[in-house]
C-alpha positions as CSV (number, residue, x, y, z in Angstrom):
1,M,-102.8,66.5,-113.0
2,F,-103.2,67.9,-109.5
3,K,-105.8,65.3,-108.8
4,C,-103.6,62.5,-109.9
5,S,-100.7,63.6,-107.8
6,F,-102.9,64.1,-104.7
7,E,-104.3,60.5,-105.1
8,V,-100.8,59.1,-105.4
9,I,-99.6,60.9,-102.3
10,F,-102.7,59.8,-100.4
11,K,-102.3,56.2,-101.4
12,Y,-98.6,56.3,-100.6
13,S,-99.3,57.7,-97.1
14,L,-101.9,55.0,-96.4
15,L,-99.5,52.3,-97.4
16,H,-96.9,53.5,-94.9
17,L,-99.2,53.8,-92.0
18,Q,-99.0,51.0,-89.5
19,F,-102.6,50.2,-88.7
20,P,-102.1,46.9,-87.0
21,T,-99.6,48.4,-84.6
22,N,-101.9,51.4,-83.8
23,V,-104.9,49.1,-83.3
24,H,-102.8,46.9,-81.0
25,V,-101.7,49.9,-78.9
26,V,-105.3,51.1,-78.7
27,K,-106.5,47.7,-77.7
28,N,-103.9,47.4,-74.9
29,A,-104.8,50.8,-73.6
30,M,-108.5,49.9,-73.5
31,D,-107.7,46.6,-71.7
32,D,-105.6,48.5,-69.1
33,Y,-108.5,51.0,-68.7
34,K,-111.0,48.2,-68.3
35,K,-108.8,46.5,-65.6
36,K,-108.4,49.8,-63.7
37,L,-112.2,50.5,-64.0
38,G,-113.0,46.9,-62.8
39,S,-110.7,47.2,-59.8
40,L,-112.2,50.5,-58.9
41,A,-115.7,49.1,-59.0
42,D,-114.7,46.2,-56.8
43,K,-113.1,48.6,-54.3
44,I,-116.3,50.7,-54.2
45,K,-118.4,47.6,-53.6
46,N,-116.2,46.1,-50.9
47,D,-115.0,49.1,-48.9
48,A,-117.3,50.7,-46.3
49,P,-117.8,54.5,-46.7
50,H,-115.4,56.5,-44.4
51,A,-117.5,59.6,-44.1
52,P,-120.1,59.7,-41.3
53,I,-123.7,59.8,-42.3
54,Q,-125.5,62.8,-41.1
55,Q,-128.9,62.6,-39.5
56,V,-131.4,65.2,-40.5
57,L,-133.9,66.2,-37.8
58,P,-136.8,68.6,-38.7
59,I,-137.3,71.7,-36.6
60,K,-140.3,71.5,-34.4
61,H,-143.0,73.7,-36.0
62,Q,-145.5,75.6,-33.9
63,P,-148.6,75.4,-36.1
64,V,-150.6,78.6,-36.9
65,S,-154.1,78.4,-35.7
66,A,-156.5,76.8,-38.2
67,D,-158.7,79.8,-38.5
68,E,-155.9,82.1,-39.7
69,E,-154.8,81.9,-43.3
70,E,-151.0,82.4,-44.0
71,A,-149.6,85.1,-46.3
72,R,-146.1,85.7,-47.6
73,F,-144.0,88.3,-45.7
74,N,-140.7,89.4,-47.3
75,N,-138.5,92.1,-45.9
76,W,-134.8,93.0,-45.7
77,I,-133.1,93.0,-42.3
78,P,-129.4,93.5,-41.2
79,K,-127.2,90.4,-41.7
80,G,-126.2,90.5,-38.0
81,L,-129.8,90.3,-36.9
82,K,-130.5,87.5,-39.3
83,R,-127.5,85.5,-37.9
84,R,-128.7,86.1,-34.3
85,I,-132.2,84.8,-35.2
86,K,-130.8,81.8,-37.0
87,A,-128.5,81.0,-34.0
88,Y,-131.3,81.4,-31.5
89,G,-133.6,79.2,-33.5
90,A,-130.9,76.5,-33.7
91,Q,-130.2,76.7,-30.0
92,H,-133.9,76.6,-29.0
93,D,-135.1,74.3,-31.8
94,I,-137.5,77.0,-33.2
95,S,-137.9,77.9,-36.9
96,Q,-137.1,81.4,-38.1
97,K,-140.7,81.7,-39.2
98,D,-142.0,81.0,-35.7
99,I,-139.5,83.5,-34.2
100,T,-140.6,86.2,-36.6
101,I,-144.3,85.5,-35.9
102,E,-143.8,85.7,-32.1
103,A,-141.7,88.8,-32.4
104,L,-144.3,90.6,-34.5
105,K,-147.1,89.6,-32.2
106,D,-145.2,90.9,-29.2
107,F,-144.4,94.1,-31.0
108,L,-148.1,94.7,-31.8
109,K,-149.2,93.8,-28.3
110,N,-146.7,96.3,-26.8
111,K,-147.9,99.0,-29.2
112,G,-151.5,98.5,-28.2
113,N,-152.8,96.9,-31.3
């Protein structure tokens, strides 16, 4: 009995749904979306970009002598010193690696090693 009443309610609800109207609304919405999307694509193709394009220039690297092998050197330094090294490198077109190598060589030379 429960099964029959459920089937009757289900069939009754399907009869009163307005599928053609809902499909028509969905179709109109999709057509509007396609028009907007198409106009956006045309705008992207035709308009020139407004943002300036940045030019990337590599930092001049002072090569390590060929007879010396390189090794990783990690350490923690104060943030202020790091900022100063970075700023100096940017102003003088020197990499942080080269600044560090030069500073360590000077340190060892001053200490007599």
